[in-house]
N, C-alpha and C positions, 0 to 999 in steps of 0.2 A: 833460850826462851824463858820468860818469867812464869813462875808457878805460884799457886796459892794453896793454902791449907784450908780444907773445908770439911764439914760433916754433912753427909746426906742422911736425913731421917726418912725411914721407910716404914710404911704400915702395910702389911699383907693381910687382906681380908678373905682371900680365896686360896685355899691350900693348893689347888691345882696350878697356881701361878708361881709356886716356889721353884720349879725346875727351870722355867724361863728366866726368872730373876737370877738364879745362880749362874745361868749361861751368860747373861749380860755382865754380871760382876766378874766372871772369869775373863771375858774379853778385855776388861780394864784392870786386870789384876796387877799390872806393873805400876799402877798409880795408887793402889790401895795400901794404906799404912796398916789398917786393921779394921775389924768389924766385930760387933757385938749384937747378938740376937736374944730377945726375951719373948718366950711364948706367954701370951696373956690368955690363959685358958677360960677365964670367967667370961670374956668377950668373944672368944674364938678367933683371935687375931694374933699376929706376930709383929713385934716391934723390933726394928733393926736399925742400928746406926753404923755408918761406914765412914771412916776417916780417910781422906785422900789428900795427896799432894800432887797437883797437876796444873797445867795451863787452864785458864778460865774456860776456854771453849770446850776442853775435854770434860771438865766437871759439869758444864751445862749440858753437853751431849749425853753423858752418863745419866744424869738426873732426869733428862727428858725421856730417854729410852726406858728407864725404869717406870716413870710415871705413865707411859703409854701401855704398860702391861695391864690387861684386864684384871681387876681385883687388887691392884697395888697403887699406893699413893706415895709420892716422894717430894721432898723439899730440901734444898741445899742452903746451908748457912756458911758464909765465907769469913775467913779471918782477914784482918787488915794487913797482915804481913805478906810481903811479896818477896819471893826468893828466886834463885836461879834453878833451871832445869837440872835435876839430879839423875834422871832416868837414862 
């Protein structure tokens, strides 16, 4: 199956959403290359980027699940590079 490399940008506005977000990310951990989180205390939010290598439908499902968490926004940016499934 073909995979794509993408970055999912996540903004967490409600601290109580963090546990659910981490649970969803754990479900997809086999596709995650890495993640970086930055607390932005001035605004009271957290900014997270998650790099993934997965089939397009998996990336879309992950981004959608994250975006449906109350207090969380997510958007995926895809690379143009297509590769073979490595998982």
